[in-house]
TILUM-770850 format. One record per residue (C-alpha): residue in one letter; x, y negated, z. Coordinates in pm, whole numbers, plus 32768, in hexadecimal, padded with zeros to 4 digits. Example, Ala and Ser with C-alpha at 12.3 -4.5 7.8 and 13.67 -1.06 7.14 Angstrom:
2
a84CE81C2830Cs8557806A82CA
***
This chain:
71
mF0435F032ADEsEF095E592AC0eEEA95DB7296CnEE855C3B294FiED5D5BE22862kECBB5A9A281CtEB7E5A6C2798yEADC593726D2eE97759342665aE897587E2576eE74E58CF24DCgE7605A26242BiE8BF5A902498kE98C5AE825C2iEB205ABD2596yEBF65B9C265CwED715B342666kEE985C252706pEFA55B1E2726nF0905C38279CiF0885CF9263CcF0735BC82552kF1985BB3245EhF1635A5923F7aF1145AA3227DaF052596E227FeEF475A122194cEE3759672258vEEE558192267kEF1E582620DCgEDCD58B2209ElECEC57CC216FpEDAD56B32216sEC59561B2289vEC205737235DfED9257A923B9nEE6A5675241DtEF9856CF2511qEFAD55422550kEE75554025EDsEDF055D72748pED1E56C22735wEDD5571025F1vECAC57C22573sEB5F56F5250EpEA7E57E7246EqE95356DD2452nEA1E5654233BaE9D157582241tE8D0586121F1aE8E059BC22A7eE9175A642156kEA44599020DDiEAE559D02239mEAAB5B2B2218eEB4A5B3420B0vEC7E5A73215CiECAD5B4D2281dECAC5C8721B5rEDE45C11210FcEE835C20228FpEFA45D24226AsEFE35D6323D3rEE695D68241AaEEB85C732532lED725BD024A1tEC325C9724AByEAB85C3724A8gE9725CB8250BqE8145C322482kE73D5B9A2581
***
């Protein structure tokens, strides 16, 4: 089975989202709603916060469906 990975980029960060392993714990949405908003498309807007703040919130993702790399 091939893995479905979506990417979102902004200054200093590249966000990877694996929707098929997401457990919808909503740590991202609760932690940084200006970036992670399921009511918008795309639901990830990394330009709305610093890379450091986004990394801090992504580190709370229990399923590791959200990960990141630094650009």
